N, C-alpha and C positions, 0 to 999 in steps of 0.2 A: 899123796904128794900137791903142797901146798901151793897155791899159783903165791910170783911174788912181786907180780905186779899189780898197785893200791890203785882201783880206780872210785872216781870223786862225781859226785852229779852236777858239781860247775862247770855253768860256757864255757866253750873255748871259743878266742874271734881272731879269722883271719888276721894278719899286719901285710896294712900297703907299703907299710916298710923295711929291708933289708933289717934283719938284726939276729948276732946269732942263738939268745936263747931261746928263739921260740922255735918252740917241733918239731920237725924235720915235715908232719903229715898235716900243718899249718904253712909249712911257704909256700906262696908264691912264686913264678922264673919274675923276670924282667918288663915280660912285655903284657902281662896280667897288670903287676903295678902300676903300669902304667897307664891301661884301658880306666882301669881301681880308681886312681888317681883323677884323670881323667873325666871318668864319670860325674866325681867328685865337688872338679869344679864346675860344672857346665850344670848341678843338683844349685851347688852353691848360688852361683848366679841367677837361676831359676826365681832362687830364693827371692833372692836381692829385687832382681825385676819389681818380684811380689808386692816386696815388703813398700817398693819408691809407688808403686801404684796406688797401693792402700795408704800411703801417709795422705799422697798427693788427690787424689777423692776426700782424705779427712778434711784439706784447704780448705778443698774451692766450695765457693758457698753453693749447700743450693737452692733453686728459683721453682717460687711457688709455681708448681700443675694448675696453669686452665681450666677451668672443664670444660669437657668435650675435645679437647685436646693429649696427644698423642705425647710421648716424653723426646 
C-alpha cells in the first residue's frame, strides 16, 4: 500500500490572520491571534523607540572629553 499524502520539506508558518486556506493544523484561535498581534505591536514599538534613540544620538554633537573626567 502506498501513502497517498505527499510531504514537502518546505517550512510552514502560522498565520495571525484568519484565512480559510490555512491548513487546520496551523489555525489559531482568536485569543491566540490577539496575543500574537499585541506582542508584534509591542516589538514594533520597541524597535521604533530604539531607532529614534539611535537617530537622536547621531544628531547630537559629541563634546570632547576632558582628561581625568568621567563622561
